[in-house]
C-alpha positions as CSV (number, residue, x, y, z in Angstrom):
1,X,8.2,-29.9,-19.6
2,X,10.5,-32.3,-18.4
3,X,11.2,-34.3,-15.6
4,X,14.9,-32.4,-14.4
5,X,16.8,-35.8,-12.1
6,X,17.6,-35.3,-9.2
7,X,16.5,-31.8,-8.6
8,X,14.6,-33.0,-5.2
9,X,14.3,-34.2,-2.0
10,X,15.0,-37.7,-1.8
11,X,16.4,-38.0,-5.2
12,X,12.6,-37.9,-6.9
13,X,11.9,-35.6,-10.4
14,X,10.4,-32.4,-10.9
15,X,8.5,-30.9,-13.2
16,X,9.7,-27.3,-14.6
17,X,8.0,-24.6,-16.5
18,X,9.9,-22.1,-19.2
19,X,9.1,-18.8,-19.9
20,X,10.7,-16.3,-21.9
21,X,10.2,-12.7,-20.7
22,X,12.8,-10.8,-23.7
23,X,14.4,-12.5,-25.6
24,X,17.7,-12.5,-23.6
25,X,15.6,-13.6,-20.5
26,X,14.0,-16.6,-20.0
27,X,12.2,-17.9,-16.1
28,X,11.4,-21.1,-14.0
29,X,8.9,-22.5,-11.8
30,X,8.3,-25.8,-10.7
31,X,4.9,-28.2,-11.5
32,X,3.7,-30.3,-9.2
33,X,0.8,-30.7,-10.9
34,X,-1.1,-30.6,-14.1
35,X,-4.2,-30.6,-13.3
36,X,-6.0,-30.4,-16.2
37,X,-5.9,-29.2,-19.8
38,X,-7.8,-28.4,-23.3
39,X,-7.5,-26.8,-26.8
40,X,-9.4,-24.3,-28.3
41,X,-10.0,-22.9,-31.9
42,X,-8.2,-19.7,-30.2
43,X,-5.2,-21.3,-27.8
44,X,-4.2,-23.9,-25.7
45,X,-6.1,-23.8,-21.8
46,X,-4.1,-25.5,-19.2
47,X,-4.1,-25.2,-15.6
48,X,-1.3,-26.6,-13.4
49,X,-0.6,-26.1,-9.4
50,X,2.8,-25.0,-9.2
51,X,5.4,-23.9,-6.5
52,X,6.1,-20.8,-6.0
53,X,2.5,-19.8,-7.3
54,X,0.0,-22.7,-6.5
55,X,-2.5,-23.0,-8.8
56,X,-1.8,-21.5,-12.9
57,X,-4.0,-20.9,-16.0
58,X,-1.9,-20.4,-18.6
59,X,-3.0,-20.2,-22.0
60,X,-0.5,-21.0,-24.9
61,X,2.0,-21.3,-22.5
62,X,1.7,-18.3,-21.4
63,X,0.9,-17.3,-17.8
64,X,-2.0,-15.1,-17.3
65,X,-3.6,-16.0,-13.6
66,X,-1.7,-17.4,-10.9
67,X,-4.2,-18.2,-7.2
68,X,-1.2,-16.9,-5.3
69,X,-1.2,-13.5,-6.4
70,X,-4.8,-12.8,-9.4
71,X,-6.6,-11.0,-6.3
72,X,-3.9,-8.0,-6.6
73,X,-4.2,-7.7,-10.5
74,X,-7.8,-8.2,-10.5
75,X,-8.6,-5.6,-7.6
76,X,-6.2,-3.4,-9.4
77,X,-7.7,-3.4,-12.8
78,X,-11.7,-2.9,-11.3
79,X,-12.1,-1.5,-7.6
80,X,-10.4,2.0,-8.1
81,X,-12.3,2.4,-11.6
82,X,-16.1,1.5,-9.9
83,X,-15.3,2.8,-6.7
84,X,-14.8,6.0,-9.0
85,X,-18.0,6.1,-10.4
86,X,-20.6,7.9,-8.1
87,X,-23.7,4.6,-8.6
88,X,-21.8,1.9,-11.4
89,X,-25.1,0.1,-12.4
90,X,-23.8,-1.1,-15.8
91,X,-19.8,-2.8,-16.5
92,X,-19.3,-4.2,-19.7
93,X,-16.5,-6.1,-18.9
94,X,-13.2,-6.9,-22.5
95,X,-12.4,-10.2,-22.5
96,X,-12.1,-11.4,-18.4
97,X,-13.4,-14.9,-19.6
98,X,-11.6,-16.6,-15.9
99,X,-14.4,-15.0,-14.3
100,X,-11.8,-13.1,-12.2
101,X,-13.0,-9.3,-13.3
102,X,-16.6,-9.9,-13.6
103,X,-16.4,-11.5,-9.8
104,X,-14.6,-7.9,-8.5
105,X,-17.2,-6.3,-10.1
106,X,-20.6,-8.0,-8.4
107,X,-18.6,-7.3,-5.0
108,X,-20.1,-3.9,-5.4
109,X,-23.8,-3.7,-4.3
110,X,-24.9,-1.0,-6.8
111,X,-23.7,-2.6,-9.9
112,X,-27.1,-4.5,-11.5
113,X,-25.4,-5.9,-14.9
114,X,-22.4,-7.1,-16.1
115,X,-21.8,-7.5,-20.1
116,X,-18.6,-9.8,-19.8
117,X,-17.5,-10.9,-23.8
118,X,-15.3,-13.3,-24.5
119,X,-13.6,-14.9,-27.4
120,X,-13.0,-17.9,-26.3
121,X,-15.6,-20.5,-24.9
122,X,-13.5,-22.9,-23.9
123,X,-12.0,-20.7,-21.7
124,X,-14.4,-19.6,-19.7
125,X,-15.6,-23.2,-19.7
126,X,-12.5,-24.2,-18.6
127,X,-12.5,-21.7,-15.7
128,X,-15.7,-21.8,-13.9
129,X,-15.6,-26.0,-14.2
130,X,-12.2,-25.7,-12.3
131,X,-11.4,-22.3,-10.7
132,X,-13.4,-22.2,-7.5
133,X,-14.0,-19.6,-6.6
134,X,-15.1,-17.8,-9.6
135,X,-17.6,-21.0,-10.0
136,X,-20.3,-18.0,-8.3
137,X,-19.4,-15.6,-10.4
138,X,-21.2,-17.1,-13.2
139,X,-23.7,-18.7,-12.1
140,X,-25.1,-15.0,-10.7
141,X,-28.0,-13.8,-12.3
142,X,-26.8,-9.9,-13.0
143,X,-23.8,-11.4,-15.1
144,X,-24.9,-12.3,-19.1
145,X,-21.6,-14.0,-20.6
146,X,-21.1,-13.0,-24.7
147,X,-18.9,-16.1,-26.7
148,X,-18.1,-13.2,-29.5
149,X,-15.9,-10.2,-30.0
150,X,-15.4,-7.8,-27.6
151,X,-14.8,-5.1,-29.8
152,X,-18.2,-6.1,-31.7
153,X,-20.2,-6.7,-29.3
154,X,-19.4,-3.3,-27.4
155,X,-19.7,-1.5,-31.4
156,X,-22.9,-3.1,-31.6
157,X,-24.7,-2.8,-28.1
158,X,-28.3,-2.0,-27.8
159,X,-28.8,-1.7,-24.0
160,X,-27.9,2.2,-23.6
161,X,-24.0,3.2,-22.0
162,X,-22.2,1.6,-20.0
163,X,-20.9,3.6,-16.4
164,X,-17.3,1.5,-16.4
165,X,-15.9,-0.4,-19.1
166,X,-12.9,-2.8,-18.4
167,X,-10.2,-4.0,-20.5
168,X,-9.3,-7.2,-19.2
169,X,-8.1,-7.8,-22.6
170,X,-4.3,-10.6,-23.7
171,X,-1.5,-8.1,-24.0
172,X,-0.9,-6.6,-27.4
173,X,1.8,-9.1,-28.7
174,X,2.2,-8.9,-32.6
175,X,0.3,-11.2,-34.7
176,X,-2.3,-11.5,-31.9
177,X,-6.1,-9.9,-33.0
178,X,-6.2,-8.2,-29.3
179,X,-3.9,-4.8,-30.2
180,X,-6.8,-3.4,-31.6
181,X,-8.3,-3.5,-28.9
182,X,-5.1,-1.0,-27.8
183,X,-5.9,1.8,-30.1
184,X,-7.3,5.4,-30.1
185,X,-9.8,4.6,-32.9
186,X,-11.0,1.8,-30.7
187,X,-11.2,4.7,-27.9
188,X,-12.6,6.9,-29.3
189,X,-15.1,5.9,-31.3
190,X,-16.5,2.8,-29.6
191,X,-15.0,3.7,-25.6
192,X,-16.4,6.6,-25.3
193,X,-19.5,6.9,-27.5
194,X,-20.3,3.4,-25.2
195,X,-19.7,5.5,-21.7
196,X,-22.7,7.1,-19.8
197,X,-21.6,10.2,-18.7
198,X,-19.2,10.5,-15.8
199,X,-18.5,7.2,-17.1
200,X,-15.1,5.3,-16.5
201,X,-12.9,3.2,-18.7
202,X,-9.7,1.5,-17.7
203,X,-7.5,-1.1,-19.6
204,X,-4.6,-3.5,-18.1
205,X,-1.5,-2.2,-19.9
206,X,1.6,-4.7,-20.0
207,X,4.4,-4.4,-18.1
208,X,5.3,-1.7,-15.7
209,X,8.4,-2.5,-14.4
210,X,11.4,0.3,-14.5
211,X,12.7,-1.4,-17.5
212,X,9.6,-2.2,-19.2
213,X,7.7,0.0,-18.8
214,X,8.1,2.1,-22.2
215,X,7.2,-0.6,-24.0
216,X,3.2,-0.5,-23.9
217,X,1.8,1.1,-20.7
218,X,3.3,4.7,-21.4
219,X,1.9,4.7,-25.0
220,X,-1.5,3.6,-23.8
221,X,-1.3,6.2,-21.3
222,X,-0.5,9.2,-24.5
223,X,-2.3,7.0,-26.4
224,X,-5.8,7.2,-24.3
225,X,-4.9,11.2,-23.1
226,X,-5.3,12.4,-26.8
227,X,-9.1,10.9,-26.5
228,X,-10.1,11.4,-22.9
229,X,-10.0,14.7,-20.7
230,X,-8.2,12.8,-17.8
231,X,-6.1,9.7,-17.3
232,X,-4.7,8.0,-14.0
233,X,-1.8,5.7,-14.3
234,X,-0.8,3.3,-11.6
235,X,1.6,0.3,-10.8
236,X,2.1,-2.7,-8.9
237,X,3.8,-4.7,-8.3
238,X,3.0,-8.8,-9.2
239,X,5.0,-11.9,-8.1
240,X,3.4,-14.1,-10.6
241,X,4.0,-11.8,-13.8
242,X,7.8,-11.2,-12.8
243,X,7.5,-7.8,-12.9
244,X,5.6,-4.6,-12.0
245,X,2.1,-4.5,-13.9
246,X,0.7,-1.2,-14.8
247,X,-3.2,-0.4,-15.1
248,X,-5.1,3.3,-16.7
249,X,-8.0,4.7,-16.1
250,X,-9.5,7.1,-17.7
251,X,-12.4,9.7,-17.6
252,X,-15.1,10.5,-19.4
253,X,-15.8,13.7,-18.6
254,X,-12.5,15.4,-16.5
255,X,-13.6,18.1,-15.6
256,X,-15.9,16.9,-13.1
257,X,-14.1,14.0,-12.1
258,X,-11.0,13.5,-10.6
259,X,-8.8,11.1,-8.3
260,X,-9.9,9.8,-4.5
261,X,-8.1,10.7,-1.9
262,X,-7.0,7.8,0.7
263,X,-10.5,8.4,3.1
264,X,-12.9,9.2,0.6
265,X,-11.9,5.6,-1.3
266,X,-12.3,4.5,2.5
267,X,-15.6,5.3,2.7
268,X,-16.3,4.0,-0.7
269,X,-15.6,0.8,-0.4
270,X,-17.2,0.5,2.9
271,X,-20.5,1.1,1.7
272,X,-20.4,0.1,-1.4
273,X,-18.2,-3.4,-0.9
274,X,-19.4,-6.7,0.3
275,X,-18.3,-7.9,3.5
276,X,-17.1,-11.0,4.6
277,X,-15.9,-13.5,1.9
278,X,-16.6,-10.5,-0.7
279,X,-14.2,-8.2,0.9
280,X,-10.9,-6.5,-1.1
281,X,-7.9,-8.3,0.0
282,X,-5.6,-5.6,-1.2
283,X,-7.1,-2.8,-2.4
284,X,-8.1,0.0,0.4
285,X,-7.2,4.0,0.4
286,X,-3.1,3.7,1.4
287,X,-2.7,1.0,-1.0
288,X,-4.7,3.4,-3.9
289,X,-2.2,6.1,-2.5
290,X,0.9,3.8,-2.9
291,X,-0.2,2.1,-6.6
292,X,-0.5,6.0,-8.0
293,X,2.5,7.2,-6.7
294,X,4.9,6.9,-9.6
295,X,8.8,6.7,-9.8
296,X,10.6,9.1,-11.7
297,X,11.9,7.0,-13.9
298,X,8.4,6.2,-15.0
299,X,6.9,9.6,-13.7
300,X,9.4,11.3,-16.6
301,X,8.9,8.6,-19.5
302,X,5.1,9.2,-18.7
303,X,6.0,12.9,-19.4
304,X,8.1,12.6,-22.8
305,X,5.6,9.6,-24.1
306,X,4.9,10.6,-28.4
307,X,4.0,7.8,-28.9
308,X,-0.4,7.7,-29.6
309,X,-1.3,3.4,-30.9
310,X,-3.5,3.2,-34.1
311,X,-4.2,0.5,-35.9
312,X,-1.7,1.3,-38.4
313,X,1.0,2.5,-35.9
314,X,1.0,0.1,-33.0
315,X,3.2,-1.4,-31.0
316,X,3.7,-4.6,-29.0
317,X,5.4,-6.5,-26.0
318,X,7.3,-10.1,-26.3
319,X,5.1,-12.0,-27.7
320,X,3.6,-15.6,-26.5
321,X,5.7,-17.3,-24.0
322,X,7.3,-20.4,-24.8
323,X,6.7,-24.0,-22.9
324,X,10.3,-25.4,-22.8
325,X,12.0,-28.0,-21.9
326,X,15.2,-28.4,-19.0
327,X,17.6,-25.9,-18.3
């Protein structure tokens, strides 16, 4: 980051952060202040106050979550899966160190236990301290936070099966460890085995706009469909991610599970989800209909996708964002 001379009112200087979206595509947003920065054994961790998105969390210079729209992302990730389960009591979160995924899970009255496994203690401690909306989440007695590898912890869990498993992991990028948690081996040998009867699995699935959805969104869908009897893809525009974002939800017992209609989902929200400060900001029945009503381009790609992700045949999205200076 670098100061840009004479760019703002009264001749004051402004900081800009430049993030690389693709080899030939970058975008800039203004930074009002650097609130905090730390370095862990795994990554750089920064909290910035930005012009367009409020507070943002960056890992290795790549935006992970923004105050302005993180509730849209996390409500899309969490609530469809929990609402499609008849009575979710035990939930496992792969990743999610920010705490926002657990925050949304804990809004459900039926939930008795949440196991969240993130590899980076610095991120968890950082977010508990600096993200005010998530401070109470880390103190909730129903949350068990484990600092470790999510794959190993899920595989070795001895506390029975889980009603819902959530993949809130970093994107599959070349050279990173997370790509293994987007493969058929992981879905078949670990996730499906650890889901209780009637269980639901959901994973964030990367960019899903008309230009980027074939990078990993459609391959993840195809991979899940090779393991689970029913998979529901959906997407929603996330402004701070500079694209539509995708999720895939998989049912363990496809013959007995089907996507809810709008009225059914609204009834479950009313019966299950906390009100007041815990009320949902984005998700309801009509929103669910909207995010599952995919455009023709994405539908055709989903229908034609053949690539099944494995350890030996992965796919990656563009590598980590990089912090640059100026224009």
